[in-house]
PDBQT receptor file of N, H, CA, C and O in Angstrom, charges set to zero:
ATOM      1  N   MET A   1     109.285  73.823  99.974  1.00  0.00    +0.000 N 
ATOM      2  CA  MET A   1     108.166  74.276  99.164  1.00  0.00    +0.000 C 
ATOM      3  C   MET A   1     107.197  75.049 100.049  1.00  0.00    +0.000 C 
ATOM      4  O   MET A   1     106.768  74.567 101.097  1.00  0.00    +0.000 OA
ATOM      5  N   MET A   2     106.864  76.249  99.609  1.00  0.00    +0.000 N 
ATOM      6  H   MET A   2     107.213  76.640  98.757  1.00  0.00    +0.000 HD
ATOM      7  CA  MET A   2     105.969  77.086 100.401  1.00  0.00    +0.000 C 
ATOM      8  C   MET A   2     104.527  76.796 100.002  1.00  0.00    +0.000 C 
ATOM      9  O   MET A   2     104.144  77.006  98.851  1.00  0.00    +0.000 OA
ATOM     10  N   ILE A   3     103.732  76.318 100.946  1.00  0.00    +0.000 N 
ATOM     11  H   ILE A   3     104.043  76.147 101.881  1.00  0.00    +0.000 HD
ATOM     12  CA  ILE A   3     102.336  76.009 100.692  1.00  0.00    +0.000 C 
ATOM     13  C   ILE A   3     101.435  77.073 101.308  1.00  0.00    +0.000 C 
ATOM     14  O   ILE A   3     100.410  77.439 100.732  1.00  0.00    +0.000 OA
ATOM     15  N   ASP A   4     101.818  77.559 102.462  1.00  0.00    +0.000 N 
ATOM     16  H   ASP A   4     102.650  77.262 102.930  1.00  0.00    +0.000 HD
ATOM     17  CA  ASP A   4     101.000  78.543 103.153  1.00  0.00    +0.000 C 
ATOM     18  C   ASP A   4     101.853  79.753 103.466  1.00  0.00    +0.000 C 
ATOM     19  O   ASP A   4     102.852  79.595 104.169  1.00  0.00    +0.000 OA
ATOM     20  N   PRO A   5     101.545  80.917 103.010  1.00  0.00    +0.000 N 
ATOM     21  CA  PRO A   5     100.378  81.308 102.236  1.00  0.00    +0.000 C 
ATOM     22  C   PRO A   5     100.515  80.920 100.766  1.00  0.00    +0.000 C 
ATOM     23  O   PRO A   5     101.626  80.776 100.256  1.00  0.00    +0.000 OA
ATOM     24  N   PRO A   6      99.382  80.751 100.091  1.00  0.00    +0.000 N 
ATOM     25  CA  PRO A   6      99.419  80.381  98.673  1.00  0.00    +0.000 C 
ATOM     26  C   PRO A   6     100.053  81.491  97.835  1.00  0.00    +0.000 C 
ATOM     27  O   PRO A   6      99.668  82.656  97.941  1.00  0.00    +0.000 OA
ATOM     28  N   ILE A   7     101.013  81.125  97.014  1.00  0.00    +0.000 N 
ATOM     29  H   ILE A   7     101.326  80.179  96.928  1.00  0.00    +0.000 HD
ATOM     30  CA  ILE A   7     101.779  82.114  96.253  1.00  0.00    +0.000 C 
ATOM     31  C   ILE A   7     100.907  82.909  95.287  1.00  0.00    +0.000 C 
ATOM     32  O   ILE A   7     101.160  84.095  95.080  1.00  0.00    +0.000 OA
ATOM     33  N   ASP A   8      99.891  82.294  94.693  1.00  0.00    +0.000 N 
ATOM     34  H   ASP A   8      99.686  81.330  94.861  1.00  0.00    +0.000 HD
ATOM     35  CA  ASP A   8      99.048  83.019  93.741  1.00  0.00    +0.000 C 
ATOM     36  C   ASP A   8      98.262  84.139  94.427  1.00  0.00    +0.000 C 
ATOM     37  O   ASP A   8      97.979  85.161  93.802  1.00  0.00    +0.000 OA
ATOM     38  N   LYS A   9      97.914  83.963  95.676  1.00  0.00    +0.000 N 
ATOM     39  H   LYS A   9      98.144  83.132  96.184  1.00  0.00    +0.000 HD
ATOM     40  CA  LYS A   9      97.215  85.013  96.423  1.00  0.00    +0.000 C 
ATOM     41  C   LYS A   9      98.195  86.001  97.040  1.00  0.00    +0.000 C 
ATOM     42  O   LYS A   9      97.875  87.179  97.195  1.00  0.00    +0.000 OA
ATOM     43  N   LEU A  10      99.381  85.531  97.390  1.00  0.00    +0.000 N 
ATOM     44  H   LEU A  10      99.641  84.574  97.264  1.00  0.00    +0.000 HD
ATOM     45  CA  LEU A  10     100.404  86.400  97.966  1.00  0.00    +0.000 C 
ATOM     46  C   LEU A  10     100.886  87.428  96.950  1.00  0.00    +0.000 C 
ATOM     47  O   LEU A  10     101.164  88.570  97.314  1.00  0.00    +0.000 OA
ATOM     48  N   ILE A  11     100.989  87.042  95.694  1.00  0.00    +0.000 N 
ATOM     49  H   ILE A  11     100.763  86.114  95.398  1.00  0.00    +0.000 HD
ATOM     50  CA  ILE A  11     101.441  87.956  94.636  1.00  0.00    +0.000 C 
ATOM     51  C   ILE A  11     100.515  89.163  94.518  1.00  0.00    +0.000 C 
ATOM     52  O   ILE A  11     100.961  90.251  94.155  1.00  0.00    +0.000 OA
ATOM     53  N   LYS A  12      99.241  88.981  94.818  1.00  0.00    +0.000 N 
ATOM     54  H   LYS A  12      98.878  88.097  95.112  1.00  0.00    +0.000 HD
ATOM     55  CA  LYS A  12      98.265  90.075  94.722  1.00  0.00    +0.000 C 
ATOM     56  C   LYS A  12      98.439  91.120  95.828  1.00  0.00    +0.000 C 
ATOM     57  O   LYS A  12      97.821  92.183  95.772  1.00  0.00    +0.000 OA
ATOM     58  N   LYS A  13      99.259  90.833  96.817  1.00  0.00    +0.000 N 
ATOM     59  H   LYS A  13      99.761  89.969  96.862  1.00  0.00    +0.000 HD
ATOM     60  CA  LYS A  13      99.482  91.752  97.941  1.00  0.00    +0.000 C 
ATOM     61  C   LYS A  13     100.570  92.781  97.656  1.00  0.00    +0.000 C 
ATOM     62  O   LYS A  13     100.847  93.637  98.496  1.00  0.00    +0.000 OA
ATOM     63  N   ALA A  14     101.191  92.707  96.478  1.00  0.00    +0.000 N 
ATOM     64  H   ALA A  14     100.966  92.012  95.796  1.00  0.00    +0.000 HD
ATOM     65  CA  ALA A  14     102.270  93.628  96.125  1.00  0.00    +0.000 C 
ATOM     66  C   ALA A  14     102.061  94.108  94.691  1.00  0.00    +0.000 C 
ATOM     67  O   ALA A  14     101.396  93.440  93.899  1.00  0.00    +0.000 OA
ATOM     68  N   PRO A  15     102.634  95.271  94.359  1.00  0.00    +0.000 N 
ATOM     69  CA  PRO A  15     102.467  95.807  93.010  1.00  0.00    +0.000 C 
ATOM     70  C   PRO A  15     103.077  94.928  91.914  1.00  0.00    +0.000 C 
ATOM     71  O   PRO A  15     102.584  94.910  90.786  1.00  0.00    +0.000 OA
ATOM     72  N   CYS A  16     104.148  94.200  92.244  1.00  0.00    +0.000 N 
ATOM     73  H   CYS A  16     104.548  94.215  93.161  1.00  0.00    +0.000 HD
ATOM     74  CA  CYS A  16     104.777  93.302  91.272  1.00  0.00    +0.000 C 
ATOM     75  C   CYS A  16     105.554  92.228  92.026  1.00  0.00    +0.000 C 
ATOM     76  O   CYS A  16     105.759  92.333  93.236  1.00  0.00    +0.000 OA
ATOM     77  N   ARG A  17     105.977  91.211  91.316  1.00  0.00    +0.000 N 
ATOM     78  H   ARG A  17     105.810  91.126  90.333  1.00  0.00    +0.000 HD
ATOM     79  CA  ARG A  17     106.690  90.109  91.960  1.00  0.00    +0.000 C 
ATOM     80  C   ARG A  17     108.010  90.565  92.567  1.00  0.00    +0.000 C 
ATOM     81  O   ARG A  17     108.388  90.131  93.655  1.00  0.00    +0.000 OA
ATOM     82  N   TYR A  18     108.696  91.431  91.863  1.00  0.00    +0.000 N 
ATOM     83  H   TYR A  18     108.390  91.784  90.979  1.00  0.00    +0.000 HD
ATOM     84  CA  TYR A  18     109.981  91.931  92.370  1.00  0.00    +0.000 C 
ATOM     85  C   TYR A  18     109.778  92.645  93.705  1.00  0.00    +0.000 C 
ATOM     86  O   TYR A  18     110.536  92.421  94.648  1.00  0.00    +0.000 OA
ATOM     87  N   ALA A  19     108.769  93.496  93.789  1.00  0.00    +0.000 N 
ATOM     88  H   ALA A  19     108.153  93.678  93.022  1.00  0.00    +0.000 HD
ATOM     89  CA  ALA A  19     108.491  94.224  95.026  1.00  0.00    +0.000 C 
ATOM     90  C   ALA A  19     108.136  93.257  96.154  1.00  0.00    +0.000 C 
ATOM     91  O   ALA A  19     108.514  93.473  97.305  1.00  0.00    +0.000 OA
ATOM     92  N   LEU A  20     107.414  92.196  95.821  1.00  0.00    +0.000 N 
ATOM     93  H   LEU A  20     107.107  92.020  94.886  1.00  0.00    +0.000 HD
ATOM     94  CA  LEU A  20     107.063  91.195  96.822  1.00  0.00    +0.000 C 
ATOM     95  C   LEU A  20     108.309  90.515  97.372  1.00  0.00    +0.000 C 
ATOM     96  O   LEU A  20     108.448  90.364  98.586  1.00  0.00    +0.000 OA
ATOM     97  N   VAL A  21     109.209  90.108  96.498  1.00  0.00    +0.000 N 
ATOM     98  H   VAL A  21     109.096  90.230  95.512  1.00  0.00    +0.000 HD
ATOM     99  CA  VAL A  21     110.436  89.438  96.926  1.00  0.00    +0.000 C 
ATOM    100  C   VAL A  21     111.289  90.368  97.782  1.00  0.00    +0.000 C 
ATOM    101  O   VAL A  21     111.816  89.953  98.814  1.00  0.00    +0.000 OA
ATOM    102  N   VAL A  22     111.424  91.618  97.359  1.00  0.00    +0.000 N 
ATOM    103  H   VAL A  22     110.996  91.955  96.521  1.00  0.00    +0.000 HD
ATOM    104  CA  VAL A  22     112.215  92.583  98.124  1.00  0.00    +0.000 C 
ATOM    105  C   VAL A  22     111.561  92.843  99.490  1.00  0.00    +0.000 C 
ATOM    106  O   VAL A  22     112.248  92.917 100.509  1.00  0.00    +0.000 OA
ATOM    107  N   GLY A  23     110.246  92.979  99.498  1.00  0.00    +0.000 N 
ATOM    108  H   GLY A  23     109.688  92.919  98.670  1.00  0.00    +0.000 HD
ATOM    109  CA  GLY A  23     109.538  93.211 100.759  1.00  0.00    +0.000 C 
ATOM    110  C   GLY A  23     109.688  92.059 101.731  1.00  0.00    +0.000 C 
ATOM    111  O   GLY A  23     109.926  92.275 102.920  1.00  0.00    +0.000 OA
ATOM    112  N   ILE A  24     109.550  90.835 101.239  1.00  0.00    +0.000 N 
ATOM    113  H   ILE A  24     109.357  90.660 100.274  1.00  0.00    +0.000 HD
ATOM    114  CA  ILE A  24     109.717  89.659 102.094  1.00  0.00    +0.000 C 
ATOM    115  C   ILE A  24     111.150  89.576 102.610  1.00  0.00    +0.000 C 
ATOM    116  O   ILE A  24     111.376  89.270 103.781  1.00  0.00    +0.000 OA
ATOM    117  N   THR A  25     112.110  89.848 101.740  1.00  0.00    +0.000 N 
ATOM    118  H   THR A  25     111.926  90.097 100.789  1.00  0.00    +0.000 HD
ATOM    119  CA  THR A  25     113.515  89.785 102.130  1.00  0.00    +0.000 C 
ATOM    120  C   THR A  25     113.846  90.807 103.205  1.00  0.00    +0.000 C 
ATOM    121  O   THR A  25     114.507  90.485 104.192  1.00  0.00    +0.000 OA
ATOM    122  N   LYS A  26     113.384  92.043 103.013  1.00  0.00    +0.000 N 
ATOM    123  H   LYS A  26     112.847  92.304 102.212  1.00  0.00    +0.000 HD
ATOM    124  CA  LYS A  26     113.661  93.087 104.001  1.00  0.00    +0.000 C 
ATOM    125  C   LYS A  26     113.014  92.774 105.347  1.00  0.00    +0.000 C 
ATOM    126  O   LYS A  26     113.632  92.962 106.395  1.00  0.00    +0.000 OA
ATOM    127  N   ARG A  27     111.783  92.300 105.319  1.00  0.00    +0.000 N 
ATOM    128  H   ARG A  27     111.281  92.147 104.468  1.00  0.00    +0.000 HD
ATOM    129  CA  ARG A  27     111.085  91.984 106.563  1.00  0.00    +0.000 C 
ATOM    130  C   ARG A  27     111.759  90.805 107.278  1.00  0.00    +0.000 C 
ATOM    131  O   ARG A  27     111.905  90.819 108.500  1.00  0.00    +0.000 OA
ATOM    132  N   ALA A  28     112.165  89.795 106.520  1.00  0.00    +0.000 N 
ATOM    133  H   ALA A  28     112.046  89.784 105.527  1.00  0.00    +0.000 HD
ATOM    134  CA  ALA A  28     112.844  88.642 107.110  1.00  0.00    +0.000 C 
ATOM    135  C   ALA A  28     114.155  89.074 107.758  1.00  0.00    +0.000 C 
ATOM    136  O   ALA A  28     114.491  88.613 108.848  1.00  0.00    +0.000 OA
ATOM    137  N   LYS A  29     114.888  89.948 107.095  1.00  0.00    +0.000 N 
ATOM    138  H   LYS A  29     114.615  90.322 106.209  1.00  0.00    +0.000 HD
ATOM    139  CA  LYS A  29     116.147  90.453 107.658  1.00  0.00    +0.000 C 
ATOM    140  C   LYS A  29     115.887  91.235 108.938  1.00  0.00    +0.000 C 
ATOM    141  O   LYS A  29     116.624  91.088 109.913  1.00  0.00    +0.000 OA
ATOM    142  N   ASP A  30     114.847  92.063 108.946  1.00  0.00    +0.000 N 
ATOM    143  H   ASP A  30     114.248  92.182 108.154  1.00  0.00    +0.000 HD
ATOM    144  CA  ASP A  30     114.488  92.810 110.155  1.00  0.00    +0.000 C 
ATOM    145  C   ASP A  30     114.142  91.861 111.306  1.00  0.00    +0.000 C 
ATOM    146  O   ASP A  30     114.561  92.078 112.443  1.00  0.00    +0.000 OA
ATOM    147  N   LEU A  31     113.384  90.819 111.008  1.00  0.00    +0.000 N 
ATOM    148  H   LEU A  31     113.043  90.642 110.084  1.00  0.00    +0.000 HD
ATOM    149  CA  LEU A  31     113.009  89.852 112.043  1.00  0.00    +0.000 C 
ATOM    150  C   LEU A  31     114.238  89.179 112.641  1.00  0.00    +0.000 C 
ATOM    151  O   LEU A  31     114.319  88.982 113.853  1.00  0.00    +0.000 OA
ATOM    152  N   LEU A  32     115.182  88.830 111.793  1.00  0.00    +0.000 N 
ATOM    153  H   LEU A  32     115.115  88.990 110.808  1.00  0.00    +0.000 HD
ATOM    154  CA  LEU A  32     116.403  88.185 112.279  1.00  0.00    +0.000 C 
ATOM    155  C   LEU A  32     117.281  89.150 113.063  1.00  0.00    +0.000 C 
ATOM    156  O   LEU A  32     117.884  88.770 114.067  1.00  0.00    +0.000 OA
ATOM    157  N   ASP A  33     117.356  90.402 112.605  1.00  0.00    +0.000 N 
ATOM    158  H   ASP A  33     116.867  90.711 111.790  1.00  0.00    +0.000 HD
ATOM    159  CA  ASP A  33     118.190  91.392 113.284  1.00  0.00    +0.000 C 
ATOM    160  C   ASP A  33     117.682  91.731 114.677  1.00  0.00    +0.000 C 
ATOM    161  O   ASP A  33     118.475  91.919 115.599  1.00  0.00    +0.000 OA
ATOM    162  N   MET A  34     116.370  91.810 114.836  1.00  0.00    +0.000 N 
ATOM    163  H   MET A  34     115.725  91.657 114.087  1.00  0.00    +0.000 HD
ATOM    164  CA  MET A  34     115.828  92.184 116.139  1.00  0.00    +0.000 C 
ATOM    165  C   MET A  34     115.478  90.968 117.005  1.00  0.00    +0.000 C 
ATOM    166  O   MET A  34     114.914  91.116 118.090  1.00  0.00    +0.000 OA
ATOM    167  N   GLU A  35     115.814  89.767 116.521  1.00  0.00    +0.000 N 
ATOM    168  H   GLU A  35     116.272  89.646 115.640  1.00  0.00    +0.000 HD
ATOM    169  CA  GLU A  35     115.576  88.534 117.266  1.00  0.00    +0.000 C 
ATOM    170  C   GLU A  35     114.148  88.498 117.807  1.00  0.00    +0.000 C 
ATOM    171  O   GLU A  35     113.923  88.454 119.016  1.00  0.00    +0.000 OA
ATOM    172  N   SER A  36     113.204  88.518 116.890  1.00  0.00    +0.000 N 
ATOM    173  H   SER A  36     113.387  88.554 115.908  1.00  0.00    +0.000 HD
ATOM    174  CA  SER A  36     111.781  88.603 117.195  1.00  0.00    +0.000 C 
ATOM    175  C   SER A  36     111.286  87.418 118.029  1.00  0.00    +0.000 C 
ATOM    176  O   SER A  36     111.540  86.258 117.702  1.00  0.00    +0.000 OA
ATOM    177  N   LYS A  37     110.586  87.734 119.095  1.00  0.00    +0.000 N 
ATOM    178  H   LYS A  37     110.379  88.676 119.360  1.00  0.00    +0.000 HD
ATOM    179  CA  LYS A  37     110.013  86.703 119.961  1.00  0.00    +0.000 C 
ATOM    180  C   LYS A  37     108.906  85.946 119.224  1.00  0.00    +0.000 C 
ATOM    181  O   LYS A  37     108.763  84.734 119.386  1.00  0.00    +0.000 OA
ATOM    182  N   GLU A  38     108.128  86.665 118.418  1.00  0.00    +0.000 N 
ATOM    183  H   GLU A  38     108.245  87.650 118.287  1.00  0.00    +0.000 HD
ATOM    184  CA  GLU A  38     107.041  86.038 117.661  1.00  0.00    +0.000 C 
ATOM    185  C   GLU A  38     107.584  85.013 116.676  1.00  0.00    +0.000 C 
ATOM    186  O   GLU A  38     106.996  83.949 116.483  1.00  0.00    +0.000 OA
ATOM    187  N   LEU A  39     108.708  85.341 116.058  1.00  0.00    +0.000 N 
ATOM    188  H   LEU A  39     109.186  86.205 116.214  1.00  0.00    +0.000 HD
ATOM    189  CA  LEU A  39     109.332  84.430 115.102  1.00  0.00    +0.000 C 
ATOM    190  C   LEU A  39     109.758  83.143 115.799  1.00  0.00    +0.000 C 
ATOM    191  O   LEU A  39     109.516  82.050 115.288  1.00  0.00    +0.000 OA
ATOM    192  N   GLU A  40     110.380  83.265 116.945  1.00  0.00    +0.000 N 
ATOM    193  H   GLU A  40     110.576  84.154 117.361  1.00  0.00    +0.000 HD
ATOM    194  CA  GLU A  40     110.820  82.084 117.692  1.00  0.00    +0.000 C 
ATOM    195  C   GLU A  40     109.642  81.221 118.111  1.00  0.00    +0.000 C 
ATOM    196  O   GLU A  40     109.708  79.995 118.023  1.00  0.00    +0.000 OA
ATOM    197  N   GLU A  41     108.565  81.851 118.566  1.00  0.00    +0.000 N 
ATOM    198  H   GLU A  41     108.511  82.847 118.637  1.00  0.00    +0.000 HD
ATOM    199  CA  GLU A  41     107.397  81.111 119.033  1.00  0.00    +0.000 C 
ATOM    200  C   GLU A  41     106.646  80.426 117.894  1.00  0.00    +0.000 C 
ATOM    201  O   GLU A  41     106.020  79.385 118.097  1.00  0.00    +0.000 OA
ATOM    202  N   SER A  42     106.708  81.010 116.694  1.00  0.00    +0.000 N 
ATOM    203  H   SER A  42     107.216  81.855 116.529  1.00  0.00    +0.000 HD
ATOM    204  CA  SER A  42     105.959  80.456 115.568  1.00  0.00    +0.000 C 
ATOM    205  C   SER A  42     106.577  79.159 115.048  1.00  0.00    +0.000 C 
ATOM    206  O   SER A  42     105.868  78.300 114.524  1.00  0.00    +0.000 OA
ATOM    207  N   GLY A  43     107.891  79.016 115.191  1.00  0.00    +0.000 N 
ATOM    208  H   GLY A  43     108.467  79.715 115.616  1.00  0.00    +0.000 HD
ATOM    209  CA  GLY A  43     108.562  77.838 114.669  1.00  0.00    +0.000 C 
ATOM    210  C   GLY A  43     108.814  77.896 113.172  1.00  0.00    +0.000 C 
ATOM    211  O   GLY A  43     109.273  76.920 112.579  1.00  0.00    +0.000 OA
ATOM    212  N   LEU A  44     108.515  79.040 112.556  1.00  0.00    +0.000 N 
ATOM    213  H   LEU A  44     108.141  79.833 113.038  1.00  0.00    +0.000 HD
ATOM    214  CA  LEU A  44     108.720  79.214 111.114  1.00  0.00    +0.000 C 
ATOM    215  C   LEU A  44     110.075  79.840 110.845  1.00  0.00    +0.000 C 
ATOM    216  O   LEU A  44     110.673  80.462 111.723  1.00  0.00    +0.000 OA
ATOM    217  N   LYS A  45     110.543  79.671 109.639  1.00  0.00    +0.000 N 
ATOM    218  H   LYS A  45     110.058  79.166 108.926  1.00  0.00    +0.000 HD
ATOM    219  CA  LYS A  45     111.744  80.380 109.197  1.00  0.00    +0.000 C 
ATOM    220  C   LYS A  45     111.359  81.839 108.969  1.00  0.00    +0.000 C 
ATOM    221  O   LYS A  45     110.180  82.152 108.802  1.00  0.00    +0.000 OA
ATOM    222  N   ALA A  46     112.346  82.731 108.961  1.00  0.00    +0.000 N 
ATOM    223  H   ALA A  46     113.304  82.477 109.097  1.00  0.00    +0.000 HD
ATOM    224  CA  ALA A  46     112.092  84.170 108.842  1.00  0.00    +0.000 C 
ATOM    225  C   ALA A  46     111.371  84.511 107.535  1.00  0.00    +0.000 C 
ATOM    226  O   ALA A  46     110.468  85.348 107.530  1.00  0.00    +0.000 OA
ATOM    227  N   VAL A  47     111.754  83.880 106.443  1.00  0.00    +0.000 N 
ATOM    228  H   VAL A  47     112.487  83.200 106.447  1.00  0.00    +0.000 HD
ATOM    229  CA  VAL A  47     111.128  84.168 105.146  1.00  0.00    +0.000 C 
ATOM    230  C   VAL A  47     109.663  83.739 105.150  1.00  0.00    +0.000 C 
ATOM    231  O   VAL A  47     108.805  84.470 104.655  1.00  0.00    +0.000 OA
ATOM    232  N   SER A  48     109.372  82.578 105.695  1.00  0.00    +0.000 N 
ATOM    233  H   SER A  48     110.069  81.984 106.097  1.00  0.00    +0.000 HD
ATOM    234  CA  SER A  48     107.988  82.096 105.768  1.00  0.00    +0.000 C 
ATOM    235  C   SER A  48     107.142  82.991 106.666  1.00  0.00    +0.000 C 
ATOM    236  O   SER A  48     105.985  83.279 106.357  1.00  0.00    +0.000 OA
ATOM    237  N   TYR A  49     107.723  83.426 107.776  1.00  0.00    +0.000 N 
ATOM    238  H   TYR A  49     108.663  83.192 108.027  1.00  0.00    +0.000 HD
ATOM    239  CA  TYR A  49     106.990  84.292 108.697  1.00  0.00    +0.000 C 
ATOM    240  C   TYR A  49     106.715  85.651 108.049  1.00  0.00    +0.000 C 
ATOM    241  O   TYR A  49     105.623  86.200 108.198  1.00  0.00    +0.000 OA
ATOM    242  N   ALA A  50     107.696  86.192 107.337  1.00  0.00    +0.000 N 
ATOM    243  H   ALA A  50     108.583  85.746 107.217  1.00  0.00    +0.000 HD
ATOM    244  CA  ALA A  50     107.514  87.472 106.651  1.00  0.00    +0.000 C 
ATOM    245  C   ALA A  50     106.447  87.352 105.572  1.00  0.00    +0.000 C 
ATOM    246  O   ALA A  50     105.623  88.254 105.423  1.00  0.00    +0.000 OA
ATOM    247  N   ALA A  51     106.444  86.262 104.820  1.00  0.00    +0.000 N 
ATOM    248  H   ALA A  51     107.114  85.529 104.942  1.00  0.00    +0.000 HD
ATOM    249  CA  ALA A  51     105.425  86.050 103.782  1.00  0.00    +0.000 C 
ATOM    250  C   ALA A  51     104.038  85.960 104.410  1.00  0.00    +0.000 C 
ATOM    251  O   ALA A  51     103.071  86.495 103.868  1.00  0.00    +0.000 OA
ATOM    252  N   LYS A  52     103.945  85.291 105.541  1.00  0.00    +0.000 N 
ATOM    253  H   LYS A  52     104.731  84.857 105.981  1.00  0.00    +0.000 HD
ATOM    254  CA  LYS A  52     102.659  85.163 106.236  1.00  0.00    +0.000 C 
ATOM    255  C   LYS A  52     102.178  86.520 106.738  1.00  0.00    +0.000 C 
ATOM    256  O   LYS A  52     100.986  86.818 106.659  1.00  0.00    +0.000 OA
ATOM    257  N   GLU A  53     103.082  87.342 107.249  1.00  0.00    +0.000 N 
ATOM    258  H   GLU A  53     104.050  87.100 107.313  1.00  0.00    +0.000 HD
ATOM    259  CA  GLU A  53     102.703  88.684 107.703  1.00  0.00    +0.000 C 
ATOM    260  C   GLU A  53     102.157  89.523 106.545  1.00  0.00    +0.000 C 
ATOM    261  O   GLU A  53     101.163  90.230 106.705  1.00  0.00    +0.000 OA
ATOM    262  N   ILE A  54     102.796  89.446 105.403  1.00  0.00    +0.000 N 
ATOM    263  H   ILE A  54     103.604  88.871 105.273  1.00  0.00    +0.000 HD
ATOM    264  CA  ILE A  54     102.331  90.199 104.235  1.00  0.00    +0.000 C 
ATOM    265  C   ILE A  54     100.979  89.668 103.783  1.00  0.00    +0.000 C 
ATOM    266  O   ILE A  54     100.080  90.449 103.470  1.00  0.00    +0.000 OA
ATOM    267  N   TYR A  55     100.826  88.364 103.749  1.00  0.00    +0.000 N 
ATOM    268  H   TYR A  55     101.556  87.730 104.004  1.00  0.00    +0.000 HD
ATOM    269  CA  TYR A  55      99.562  87.758 103.336  1.00  0.00    +0.000 C 
ATOM    270  C   TYR A  55      98.428  88.135 104.285  1.00  0.00    +0.000 C 
ATOM    271  O   TYR A  55      97.307  88.389 103.844  1.00  0.00    +0.000 OA
ATOM    272  N   ASP A  56      98.712  88.172 105.575  1.00  0.00    +0.000 N 
ATOM    273  H   ASP A  56      99.622  87.966 105.933  1.00  0.00    +0.000 HD
ATOM    274  CA  ASP A  56      97.698  88.515 106.578  1.00  0.00    +0.000 C 
ATOM    275  C   ASP A  56      97.404  90.012 106.646  1.00  0.00    +0.000 C 
ATOM    276  O   ASP A  56      96.463  90.426 107.324  1.00  0.00    +0.000 OA
ATOM    277  N   GLY A  57      98.195  90.821 105.955  1.00  0.00    +0.000 N 
ATOM    278  H   GLY A  57      98.959  90.485 105.405  1.00  0.00    +0.000 HD
ATOM    279  CA  GLY A  57      97.967  92.265 105.941  1.00  0.00    +0.000 C 
ATOM    280  C   GLY A  57      98.630  93.000 107.088  1.00  0.00    +0.000 C 
ATOM    281  O   GLY A  57      98.382  94.192 107.265  1.00  0.00    +0.000 OA
ATOM    282  N   LYS A  58      99.461  92.338 107.871  1.00  0.00    +0.000 N 
ATOM    283  H   LYS A  58      99.662  91.369 107.728  1.00  0.00    +0.000 HD
ATOM    284  CA  LYS A  58     100.165  92.996 108.977  1.00  0.00    +0.000 C 
ATOM    285  C   LYS A  58     101.268  93.909 108.449  1.00  0.00    +0.000 C 
ATOM    286  O   LYS A  58     101.585  94.932 109.058  1.00  0.00    +0.000 OA
ATOM    287  N   ILE A  59     101.844  93.534 107.322  1.00  0.00    +0.000 N 
ATOM    288  H   ILE A  59     101.587  92.703 106.827  1.00  0.00    +0.000 HD
ATOM    289  CA  ILE A  59     102.897  94.303 106.671  1.00  0.00    +0.000 C 
ATOM    290  C   ILE A  59     102.433  94.605 105.252  1.00  0.00    +0.000 C 
ATOM    291  O   ILE A  59     101.906  93.730 104.566  1.00  0.00    +0.000 OA
ATOM    292  N   LYS A  60     102.629  95.835 104.819  1.00  0.00    +0.000 N 
ATOM    293  H   LYS A  60     103.057  96.546 105.376  1.00  0.00    +0.000 HD
ATOM    294  CA  LYS A  60     102.217  96.231 103.473  1.00  0.00    +0.000 C 
ATOM    295  C   LYS A  60     103.434  96.526 102.622  1.00  0.00    +0.000 C 
ATOM    296  O   LYS A  60     104.361  97.202 103.069  1.00  0.00    +0.000 OA
ATOM    297  N   VAL A  61     103.437  96.021 101.395  1.00  0.00    +0.000 N 
ATOM    298  H   VAL A  61     102.685  95.471 101.032  1.00  0.00    +0.000 HD
ATOM    299  CA  VAL A  61     104.537  96.251 100.468  1.00  0.00    +0.000 C 
ATOM    300  C   VAL A  61     104.192  97.473  99.625  1.00  0.00    +0.000 C 
ATOM    301  O   VAL A  61     103.183  97.494  98.920  1.00  0.00    +0.000 OA
ATOM    302  N   ILE A  62     105.053  98.496  99.712  1.00  0.00    +0.000 N 
ATOM    303  H   ILE A  62     105.873  98.479 100.285  1.00  0.00    +0.000 HD
ATOM    304  CA  ILE A  62     104.871  99.703  98.894  1.00  0.00    +0.000 C 
ATOM    305  C   ILE A  62     106.135  99.956  98.101  1.00  0.00    +0.000 C 
ATOM    306  O   ILE A  62     107.228  99.552  98.496  1.00  0.00    +0.000 OA
ATOM    307  N   VAL A  63     105.968 100.631  96.980  1.00  0.00    +0.000 N 
ATOM    308  H   VAL A  63     105.080 100.960  96.659  1.00  0.00    +0.000 HD
ATOM    309  CA  VAL A  63     107.099 100.944  96.117  1.00  0.00    +0.000 C 
ATOM    310  C   VAL A  63     107.351 102.433  96.185  1.00  0.00    +0.000 C 
ATOM    311  O   VAL A  63     106.460 103.231  95.894  1.00  0.00    +0.000 OA
ATOM    312  N   ASN A  64     108.568 102.815  96.571  1.00  0.00    +0.000 N 
ATOM    313  H   ASN A  64     109.291 102.166  96.808  1.00  0.00    +0.000 HD
ATOM    314  CA  ASN A  64     108.965 104.230  96.579  1.00  0.00    +0.000 C 
ATOM    315  C   ASN A  64     109.515 104.574  95.220  1.00  0.00    +0.000 C 
ATOM    316  O   ASN A  64     110.398 103.884  94.709  1.00  0.00    +0.000 OA
ATOM    317  N   LYS A  65     109.010 105.618  94.636  1.00  0.00    +0.000 N 
ATOM    318  H   LYS A  65     108.293 106.177  95.051  1.00  0.00    +0.000 HD
ATOM    319  CA  LYS A  65     109.474 106.014  93.302  1.00  0.00    +0.000 C 
ATOM    320  C   LYS A  65     110.369 107.213  93.383  1.00  0.00    +0.000 C 
ATOM    321  O   LYS A  65     110.856 107.691  92.359  1.00  0.00    +0.000 OA
TER     322      LYS A  65
């Protein structure tokens, strides 16, 4: 169960829920592919770390049309 970041506030960081899920998924995959040092040090799973980055504003979710 994801408690931090709060999902109701995280949803506001993306244009829609689908875009949020895709953004978190892509970022988590990137973190795993590049074997991120920050991810290892945080002790979080890749999905949780990606969600936290989006919530903190480090990563922005945009929709290409």
